[in-house]
C-alpha positions in Angstrom: -10.5 -32.8 -14.9 -11.9 -33.1 -18.5 -13.8 -29.6 -20.0 -16.9 -30.5 -21.7 -18.7 -28.2 -24.2 -22.3 -28.3 -24.8 -22.4 -26.9 -28.4 -25.3 -25.9 -30.8 -25.0 -26.9 -34.2 -25.7 -24.4 -36.9 -28.5 -26.4 -38.8 -32.0 -25.8 -40.0 -33.1 -29.4 -39.4 -35.0 -30.2 -36.2 -33.6 -33.4 -35.6 -30.3 -31.6 -34.7 -32.2 -29.1 -32.3 -30.5 -29.9 -29.0 -27.2 -29.6 -27.3 -24.4 -32.2 -28.2 -21.5 -32.7 -25.8 -17.8 -32.6 -27.1 -14.6 -32.9 -25.2 -12.3 -29.8 -25.3 -8.7 -30.7 -26.1 -5.8 -29.5 -23.5 -4.5 -27.3 -26.2 -7.8 -25.3 -26.7 -9.0 -25.1 -23.1 -7.6 -21.5 -22.5 -9.3 -20.0 -25.5 -12.4 -21.7 -24.9 -15.4 -19.8 -23.6 -19.2 -19.9 -23.3 -20.2 -18.2 -26.7 -17.2 -19.2 -28.5 -17.7 -20.5 -32.1 -16.3 -24.0 -32.9 -15.9 -26.6 -35.5 -17.0 -29.9 -34.4 -17.3 -33.4 -36.3 -20.5 -34.5 -36.6 -22.2 -37.9 -38.0 -20.7 -41.0 -39.1 -18.7 -39.2 -42.0 -17.1 -36.8 -38.9 -18.0 -33.8 -41.6 -16.9 -30.4 -39.6 -19.8 -28.3 -38.6 -20.0 -25.0 -37.5 -21.5 -24.4 -33.7 -21.4 -22.0 -30.7 -20.7 -23.3 -27.1 -23.6 -22.8 -24.8 -22.3 -24.5 -21.9 -19.2 -25.7 -20.4 -19.3 -28.5 -18.0 -16.6 -31.0 -16.2 -18.8 -34.3 -16.8 -21.2 -35.4 -19.4 -24.4 -37.8 -19.6 -23.5 -39.5 -22.8 -22.6 -43.0 -22.5 -20.4 -43.3 -25.5 -16.9 -41.8 -26.5 -16.9 -38.0 -27.1 -15.8 -36.8 -30.1 -13.3 -33.4 -29.8 -13.6 -30.1 -30.7 -11.8 -29.4 -33.8 -11.4 -25.5 -33.7 -12.0 -22.4 -31.9 -12.9 -19.6 -34.4 -11.6 -16.2 -33.0 -9.9 -15.3 -29.6 -13.0 -14.1 -28.2 -16.6 -15.4 -27.9 -19.0 -14.6 -30.7 -22.0 -14.7 -28.2 -22.6 -13.0 -24.8 -24.3 -15.2 -22.1 -27.5 -12.9 -22.1 -27.8 -13.3 -25.9 -27.8 -17.0 -25.6 -30.6 -17.2 -23.3 -32.6 -14.8 -25.5 -31.9 -16.7 -28.5 -32.9 -20.1 -27.0 -36.2 -18.5 -25.7 -36.7 -17.2 -29.3 -36.0 -20.5 -30.8 -38.7 -22.1 -28.4 -41.5 -19.7 -28.8 -40.9 -19.6 -32.9 -40.9 -23.6 -32.7 -37.5 -23.3 -34.7 -34.3 -25.3 -34.3 -31.7 -23.1 -32.5 -29.3 -23.3 -35.3 -31.7 -21.8 -37.6 -31.9 -18.8 -35.1 -27.9 -18.5 -35.0 -27.8 -18.5 -38.5 -29.7 -15.5 -38.5 -28.4 -13.9 -35.6 -24.6 -14.4 -36.1 -22.8 -13.3 -39.2 -20.1 -15.6 -40.8 -16.5 -15.4 -39.2 -14.4 -13.2 -41.4 -10.5 -13.2 -40.3 -9.4 -10.2 -41.7 -12.2 -8.0 -40.2 -11.9 -9.7 -36.9 -8.0 -8.6 -37.0 -8.9 -5.2 -37.9 -11.4 -4.9 -35.2 -9.3 -6.1 -32.4 -6.8 -3.3 -33.1 -9.4 -0.7 -33.2 -9.7 2.1 -30.6 -12.7 2.5 -28.5 -14.7 5.8 -28.4 -14.4 7.9 -25.6 -17.1 10.4 -23.8 -20.3 11.5 -25.5 -19.5 14.4 -27.8 -20.4 17.9 -26.6 -22.6 18.5 -29.8 -24.9 15.7 -28.3 -25.6 17.7 -25.1 -28.7 19.2 -26.5 -30.3 15.6 -27.0 -29.9 15.4 -23.4 -32.7 18.2 -22.3 -35.7 16.0 -24.4 -38.0 15.6 -21.5 -39.9 13.0 -23.3 -37.0 11.0 -24.3 -36.0 11.1 -20.7 -39.3 8.8 -20.0 -39.1 6.8 -22.9 -35.6 5.2 -21.6 -36.7 4.7 -18.0 -35.6 1.1 -17.0 -38.2 -1.5 -17.9 -40.6 0.9 -19.2 -42.9 0.3 -22.3 -44.0 2.8 -25.0 -46.1 3.6 -27.7 -45.9 6.8 -29.4 -47.6 8.4 -32.2 -45.0 11.1 -33.5 -45.8 14.4 -34.9 -46.5 14.0 -38.7 -44.2 16.7 -39.8 -40.4 17.4 -40.1 -38.5 18.8 -36.9 -35.5 20.6 -36.4 -32.3 19.0 -35.1 -28.8 20.6 -34.4 -27.3 23.6 -32.8 -26.4 27.1 -34.7 -24.9 26.3 -38.4 -25.5 22.7 -38.0 -29.4 22.8 -37.6 -31.0 20.3 -39.9 -34.6 19.1 -40.8 -35.6 15.4 -40.0 -38.6 13.1 -39.5 -39.9 13.5 -35.9 -39.1 9.9 -35.0 -35.5 10.5 -36.0 -34.9 13.1 -33.4 -36.6 10.7 -30.6 -34.4 8.4 -31.5 -31.2 10.4 -31.3 -32.3 11.5 -27.9 -32.7 8.2 -26.9 -29.1 7.2 -28.1 -27.6 10.2 -26.4 -29.4 9.7 -23.1 -28.3 6.0 -23.1 -24.9 6.6 -24.0 -24.5 9.3 -21.1 -25.6 6.3 -18.9 -23.0 3.9 -20.4 -25.9 2.0 -22.1 -26.6 0.8 -25.7 -29.5 1.3 -28.1 -31.0 -0.9 -30.8 -32.9 0.9 -33.4 -35.0 -1.1 -35.8 -36.4 0.8 -39.2 -38.2 -0.7 -42.1 -35.5 0.0 -44.6 -32.6 1.7 -46.2 -34.0 4.8 -46.8 -35.1 5.3 -42.9 -31.6 3.9 -42.1 -29.7 6.4 -44.1 -31.6 9.6 -42.6 -31.2 8.0 -39.1 -27.4 7.6 -39.6 -27.2 11.1 -41.1 -29.0 12.8 -38.1 -26.7 10.8 -35.6 -23.6 12.2 -37.3 -25.1 15.5 -37.0 -24.1 15.1 -33.2 -20.8 13.3 -33.8 -22.0 10.2 -32.7 -20.4 8.3 -35.6 -17.8 6.4 -33.5 -20.8 4.8 -31.4 -22.6 3.5 -34.4 -22.8 -0.3 -35.3 -24.4 -0.4 -38.7 -26.1 -3.4 -39.4 -27.6 -2.3 -42.8 -28.2 -5.1 -45.1 -27.3 -2.8 -48.2 -23.5 -3.1 -47.1 -21.2 -6.1 -48.0 -21.1 -9.1 -45.4 -17.6 -8.0 -44.0 -19.3 -4.6 -43.0 -22.1 -6.5 -41.1 -19.7 -8.6 -39.3 -17.6 -5.6 -38.5 -20.8 -4.0 -37.0 -21.7 -7.4 -35.3 -18.3 -7.3 -33.9 -18.7 -3.6 -32.4 -22.0 -4.7 -30.7 -20.3 -7.4 -29.2 -17.8 -5.3 -27.4 -18.1 -4.0 -23.9 -18.8 -0.6 -25.2 -22.0 1.3 -25.4 -23.3 1.3 -28.8 -26.0 3.0 -30.9 -26.9 0.0 -33.0 -28.8 0.6 -36.4 -30.6 -2.0 -38.8 -33.8 -3.6 -40.1 -35.6 -6.3 -38.6 -32.5 -8.8 -37.8 -31.2 -5.9 -35.5 -33.2 -7.1 -32.6 -31.0 -10.3 -32.5 -27.6 -8.1 -32.3 -25.8 -8.1 -29.4 -25.8 -5.1 -27.1 -23.5 -4.0 -24.1 -25.9 -3.1 -21.2 -28.9 -2.7 -23.1 -30.9 0.4 -22.5 -33.4 0.6 -25.0 -35.1 -1.0 -28.1 -37.0 1.4 -30.4 -38.7 0.4 -33.5 -40.2 2.7 -36.1 -43.1 1.7 -37.9 -43.6 -1.6 -36.7 -46.6 -2.3 -38.9 -44.5 -2.5 -42.0 -44.5 -5.6 -43.8 -40.4 -5.6 -44.0 -40.3 -6.5 -40.4 -41.3 -10.0 -40.8 -39.4 -12.6 -42.5 -40.7 -14.5 -45.4 -38.7 -17.2 -45.1 -37.7 -19.8 -41.8 -37.7 -18.9 -39.0 -40.5 -16.5 -39.9 -39.8 -14.0 -37.5 -41.4 -10.6 -36.6 -39.3 -7.7 -35.0 -42.1 -6.6 -33.1 -42.5 -10.1 -31.4 -38.5 -10.2 -31.2 -38.5 -7.2 -29.3 -41.4 -7.8 -26.9 -39.4 -10.8 -25.8 -36.1 -9.5 -25.4 -37.4 -6.9 -23.4 -39.2 -9.1 -21.0 -35.7 -10.9 -20.4 -33.1 -7.8 -20.4 -35.6 -5.6 -19.0 -34.5 -2.7 -20.9 -37.0 0.1 -22.1 -38.9 -0.6 -25.3 -40.6 2.3 -27.5 -42.6 1.7 -30.8 -42.6 5.0 -32.8 -44.8 5.6 -35.7 -47.3 8.1 -37.4 -50.3 5.5 -37.3 -51.0 2.7 -35.1 -51.0 -1.0 -35.7 -53.9 -3.3 -34.6 -51.0 -5.1 -32.7 -49.7 -2.0 -30.9 -53.4 -0.8 -30.1 -54.0 -4.3 -28.5 -50.9 -4.2 -26.3 -51.9 -0.1 -25.5 -55.6 -1.3 -24.3 -54.4 -4.3 -22.3 -52.4 -1.9 -20.5 -49.2 -3.6 -21.3 -47.9 -0.4 -23.4 -48.1 3.1 -22.3 -49.3 5.6 -24.9 -46.6 8.2 -24.7 -47.6 10.6 -27.6 -47.5 14.1 -27.2 -50.0 16.7 -28.1 -49.4 18.4 -31.5 -51.1 20.1 -34.1 -52.9 18.0 -36.9 -51.9 18.2 -40.4 -54.0 20.0 -42.7 -55.8 17.2 -44.9 -58.8 17.2 -47.2 -60.5 14.6 -49.2 -62.2 14.5 -52.4 -65.2 12.4 -53.6 -64.4 9.2 -55.9 -64.3 10.3 -59.5 -61.4 11.2 -61.4 -58.1 9.7 -60.5 -56.4 13.2 -60.6 -59.3 15.5 -59.9 -59.3 19.4 -59.6 -59.1 19.4 -55.9 -55.6 17.3 -56.3 -54.6 19.5 -59.6 -55.1 22.8 -57.5 -53.1 21.3 -54.5 -50.3 20.5 -56.9 -50.3 23.5 -58.8 -50.3 25.8 -55.5 -47.6 23.9 -53.8 -45.3 24.0 -57.0 -45.2 27.7 -56.8 -43.0 27.6 -53.8 -41.5 24.3 -53.3 -42.0 20.5 -53.8 -45.0 18.3 -54.2 -45.2 14.4 -53.5 -47.7 12.5 -55.2 -48.1 9.1 -53.9 -49.3 6.1 -56.2 -50.1 2.6 -55.7 -47.9 1.0 -58.4 -44.9 1.2 -60.6 -44.7 1.1 -64.1 -46.5 2.3 -67.3 -49.8 0.5 -66.6 -50.6 -1.8 -63.8 -52.7 -4.3 -66.2 -53.6 -4.7 -69.7 -57.2 -5.5 -71.2 -58.7 -6.5 -74.6 -60.2 -3.6 -76.2 -63.0 -5.6 -77.4 -64.1 -7.7 -74.7 -62.3 -6.3 -71.8 -60.8 -9.5 -70.6 -57.6 -9.2 -68.7 -54.5 -10.3 -70.3 -52.8 -13.0 -68.8 -49.4 -14.7 -69.0 -48.9 -17.4 -71.2 -46.2 -19.2 -68.5 -48.3 -18.8 -65.3 -51.8 -17.2 -66.1 -50.5 -14.3 -64.1 -51.6 -10.6 -64.8 -49.6 -8.7 -67.4 -48.3 -5.2 -66.8 -46.1 -2.6 -68.4 -43.1 -1.6 -66.8 -41.4 1.8 -66.9 -39.5 0.9 -70.0 -42.7 -0.2 -71.8 -42.0 -3.5 -71.8 -45.0 -6.2 -71.1 -44.1 -8.6 -68.2 -45.7 -11.0 -66.0 -46.3 -9.6 -62.5 -45.7 -12.9 -60.8 -43.2 -14.7 -62.7 -41.7 -11.5 -64.4 -41.6 -13.3 -68.0 -41.8 -11.3 -71.0 -45.1 -11.5 -72.3 -45.5 -11.0 -76.3 -48.6 -9.4 -78.3 -51.1 -12.3 -79.0 -54.7 -12.4 -80.2 -57.2 -12.4 -77.4 -60.1 -15.3 -77.5 -62.2 -13.0 -79.1 -60.0 -12.6 -82.2 -59.0 -8.9 -81.3 -55.5 -7.9 -81.0 -56.1 -4.2 -79.7 -55.0 -3.7 -76.1 -56.1 -0.9 -73.6 -54.0 -0.1 -70.5 -55.4 -0.4 -67.3 -54.9 2.0 -64.2 -51.7 4.3 -64.5 -48.4 3.3 -62.5 -46.0 5.8 -61.5 -44.3 6.0 -64.7 -47.3 7.3 -66.9 -48.5 8.9 -63.9 -44.9 11.2 -64.1 -45.3 11.6 -67.6 -48.9 12.9 -67.6 -48.3 15.2 -64.6 -45.0 16.3 -66.2 -46.8 17.5 -69.2 -49.3 19.6 -67.2 -46.8 21.1 -65.1 -43.7 21.8 -67.6 -41.8 24.1 -65.4 -41.6 21.6 -62.6 -38.5 18.9 -62.4 -40.5 15.6 -62.5 -38.5 12.8 -60.4 -40.1 9.2 -60.3 -39.1 7.3 -57.1 -40.0 3.2 -56.7 -38.4 0.4 -55.1 -36.5 -0.2 -58.3 -35.4 3.5 -58.9 -34.3 4.3 -55.5 -34.2 8.2 -54.7 -33.4 9.0 -51.2 -33.6 12.8 -50.8 -34.6 15.6 -53.1 -33.0 19.0 -53.2 -34.7 22.2 -52.6 -36.7 23.8 -55.7 -40.0 23.1 -57.4 -39.8 19.2 -57.8 -42.6 17.1 -58.6 -42.2 13.9 -57.0 -44.2 10.5 -58.1 -43.4 8.1 -55.6 -45.1 4.5 -55.1 -46.2 3.9 -51.5 -43.2 3.6 -49.2 -40.6 4.7 -51.6 -41.3 8.6 -50.9 -37.8 10.6 -51.0 -37.4 13.1 -48.1 -37.1 16.8 -48.8 -34.8 18.9 -46.2 -37.6 21.9 -46.1 -40.9 19.4 -46.4 -43.3 19.1 -49.1 -45.6 22.0 -50.0 -48.1 19.5 -50.8 -48.8 15.8 -50.7 -51.5 14.0 -53.0 -52.5 10.5 -52.3 -53.8 9.0 -55.3 -55.2 5.6 -55.8 -56.2 5.4 -52.2 -59.4 3.3 -52.9 -57.1 0.7 -54.7 -54.8 0.1 -51.2 -58.1 -0.5 -49.4 -59.5 -2.8 -51.6 -56.7 -5.1 -51.8 -57.4 -8.7 -50.3 -55.7 -8.6 -47.2 -56.9 -8.8 -43.6 -54.6 -5.6 -43.1 -55.4 -3.8 -46.3 -57.1 -1.0 -44.2 -54.3 -0.8 -41.6 -51.5 -0.8 -44.2 -53.1 1.8 -46.1 -53.5 4.0 -43.4 -49.9 3.7 -42.5 -48.9 4.2 -46.2 -50.9 7.4 -46.0 -49.7 8.6 -42.8 -45.9 8.0 -43.5 -46.4 10.2 -46.9 -48.2 12.9 -45.1 -45.3 13.1 -42.5 -43.2 14.6 -45.1 -45.2 17.7 -45.2 -43.7 20.8 -44.4 -45.1 22.4 -41.2 -47.5 24.8 -43.0 -47.9 22.3 -45.9 -51.4 20.6 -47.0 -52.2 17.2 -48.1 -55.3 15.6 -50.4 -56.5 12.3 -50.1 -58.2 11.6 -53.4 -61.0 9.5 -54.0 -62.2 8.1 -50.6 -65.6 8.9 -49.2 -66.2 7.0 -46.0 -66.2 7.5 -42.2 -62.4 6.1 -42.5 -61.4 9.2 -44.6 -63.0 11.5 -42.1 -61.3 10.2 -39.1 -58.0 10.2 -41.2 -58.4 13.8 -42.0 -58.8 14.6 -38.5 -55.6 12.4 -37.7 -57.8 10.3 -35.4 -55.1 7.7 -35.4 -56.0 5.8 -32.2 -59.8 5.6 -32.9 -59.0 4.2 -36.5 -56.8 1.4 -35.0 -59.2 0.9 -32.1 -62.1 0.1 -34.7 -60.1 -2.2 -36.7 -58.9 -4.0 -33.7 -62.9 -4.2 -32.4 -64.0 -5.6 -36.0 -61.0 -8.1 -35.5 -62.2 -9.1 -32.4 -65.9 -9.7 -33.6 -64.2 -12.1 -36.1 -61.8 -13.7 -33.9 -59.0 -12.9 -36.3 -55.5 -11.5 -35.7 -54.3 -9.7 -33.3 -57.5 -10.5 -31.2 -55.8 -14.0 -31.2 -52.7 -15.7 -32.9 -53.0 -17.5 -36.4 -50.1 -19.8 -37.3 -49.7 -22.2 -40.2 -47.8 -25.4 -41.0 -46.8 -26.4 -44.2 -45.7 -29.9 -45.8 -47.0 -33.1 -47.5 -50.8 -34.0 -46.8 -50.0 -37.2 -45.1 -47.8 -35.5 -42.5 -50.4 -32.7 -42.0 -53.5 -35.1 -41.4 -51.3 -36.9 -38.7 -50.3 -33.6 -37.1 -54.2 -32.3 -37.4 -55.2 -35.6 -35.3 -52.2 -34.9 -32.7 -53.2 -31.2 -32.4 -56.8 -32.1 -31.9 -55.9 -34.6 -28.6 -53.5 -31.6 -27.7 -56.1 -29.3 -27.3 -55.5 -25.5 -26.9 -55.6 -24.7 -30.5 -58.2 -24.8 -33.2 -57.5 -26.5 -36.4 -58.5 -25.7 -39.8 -57.4 -27.8 -42.6 -55.2 -29.4 -43.8 -55.9 -27.9 -47.5 -54.0 -27.7 -50.8 -51.4 -24.8 -50.5 -50.2 -23.8 -54.1 -47.3 -21.9 -54.0 -45.7 -20.9 -57.1 -45.2 -24.1 -59.6 -45.3 -26.3 -56.5 -49.0 -28.0 -56.0 -47.8 -30.6 -54.0 -47.6 -28.7 -50.7 -50.5 -28.5 -48.3 -51.1 -26.4 -45.2 -52.9 -26.4 -41.9 -53.9 -23.4 -40.0 -53.8 -23.0 -36.1 -55.8 -20.5 -34.1 -54.8 -20.2 -30.6 -54.4 -17.7 -27.5 -51.4 -15.5 -26.7 -50.9 -17.3 -23.2 -50.7 -20.6 -25.0 -47.8 -19.5 -27.2 -45.1 -21.4 -25.6 -47.1 -24.6 -25.1 -48.3 -24.7 -28.7 -44.7 -23.8 -29.9 -43.1 -26.9 -27.9 -45.8 -29.4 -29.0 -45.6 -28.3 -32.9 -41.7 -28.4 -32.7 -41.8 -31.7 -31.1 -44.2 -33.1 -33.4 -42.1 -31.5 -36.4 -39.3 -33.7 -35.0 -41.2 -36.9 -34.6 -42.8 -36.7 -38.0 -39.7 -36.0 -39.8 -37.7 -38.6 -38.4 -35.9 -40.5 -40.9 -37.5 -38.7 -43.8 -35.4 -36.7 -46.3 -36.6 -33.1 -48.1 -34.6 -31.3 -50.5 -35.1 -28.0 -51.7 -34.7 -27.0 -55.5 -31.4 -26.2 -54.6 -30.5 -29.8 -53.6 -30.1 -29.0 -49.6 -31.9 -30.4 -47.1 -34.9 -28.6 -45.5 -37.5 -29.2 -42.8 -40.0 -31.4 -43.9 -42.7 -29.2 -42.0 -42.6 -25.7 -42.0 -44.2 -24.1 -38.8 -45.0 -20.4 -39.0 -46.3 -19.4 -35.4 -47.7 -16.4 -36.6 -48.6 -16.5 -40.3 -49.8 -13.2 -41.6 -50.2 -14.4 -45.1 -53.2 -16.7 -44.2 -55.7 -13.9 -44.3 
């Protein structure tokens, strides 16, 4: 009896978004399973494509002669049956080809790493050191099967460990370690998604304190690809694991998945900026609904998306009561006013002080001293700034910007608002007895040792201090609030909150230059109220997350036809199409669609079907020369507003 493999080909082209039938040769039947990675011939040229077997059958509906599987890669399946189901559903909801999802979810096969993994010994029982974690009462509730939680963590450091191993860590780290231990005790795995390498490092360090290293599958993108593949193989084993990574870790395999936990879901790094444009929060919600594990969103502030789910009753607010941090606010005026200066001075008397700024570099912008016109890039007309080395660069295209005369004839230039480098220099002169440390996305500082350190950090790049900061000063607060983005307020509150969470238990924080009802609620740490107010204002304007806002990008001709199709389809409100200039490409147009959450699957299926129909027979090449989708569909586009 023949064995027929139904194969999903790894490709981002919507035309190939279906399962293809292949005959499994007799000599490969014994090493072929559902989930196997294979090489199959495709097209008239019979070019070898990589794919994955989703089903094994004994017959095929294909009327012609079937091609045969050329090779089975590896001696074990690369996908589990439950992961296949999840990835297929994810492809449908994101209106993406399944091959594109597979490319994101499964690392390339590496024979040497695969061979080393086969010989690897499995970890044994949960270590004795982890026993105290099992006593965490709140964590016991968070890991309850199929439960779904939103947790506002205490914004201060917490102790973790026993005896001489006691260490201080952020409170969300303590929660994740307890969740991991409780799941391991039950033979279950945990998936932990955190925004970036800083959070991953501190979480991995904390897990190591309890000797849980052998259970970790580390999906950090800072590693070589071979290490990521090794982590994938560990997660694929029939062994409980603690699976740690950033946004794509939600797609990782997991044996008996007990909990998915995400820290700081509002961080923009959790959204893919390229196809298939997935969001970690949405991915986690879908996976939880399929596998019925527990789901936990940990944060210091609350995103409007999570607030909506709490208000609808989908998530339970499982936050504990804790003392509020000591925060004061100053009126708009000087960038570093007397209130901020006093807080820095007092904090440096006994420890380290953190100063958060909005931008890196020497100056955020340059202006003509005579007419105040902003200096623009001669290449793309973008704003010119001065980096930490004093080099004038374009903020958009990064081109060097030489000094040229302004239209008024003047060659004198004045600097705009100070960035991190100039702030560090100026404050360093004011506090000469302190060690000044600058931390930005380019100049990575993970942690700071004890001492009188004055740390100047851009928002999101604040290093961790074991004993906590004696003071946290938020500069440029109004700048974050004034950004032209729908989520400006939400992002600002999140970034301020994350900085303040690094305070020592008895430390104090200063929010400089903001005078509004928002600042008063923030000083009282009314995170629920802030999120609820922001969500209410979005509902009034019919903006996300009150509903979903997606986009489709492509040529004008295609989008006009798509708009007509959507008009007859219903269930969506269509805006556009309109020109969408992206970089140097002025030929791209964009169509915006508004729809309800309950209609997501129907809208996604319609958009995917139309993308296949409209792109049939049309070849679109990227700058690299490879074929790309003629229509780029984003089911949730946060960049539209």
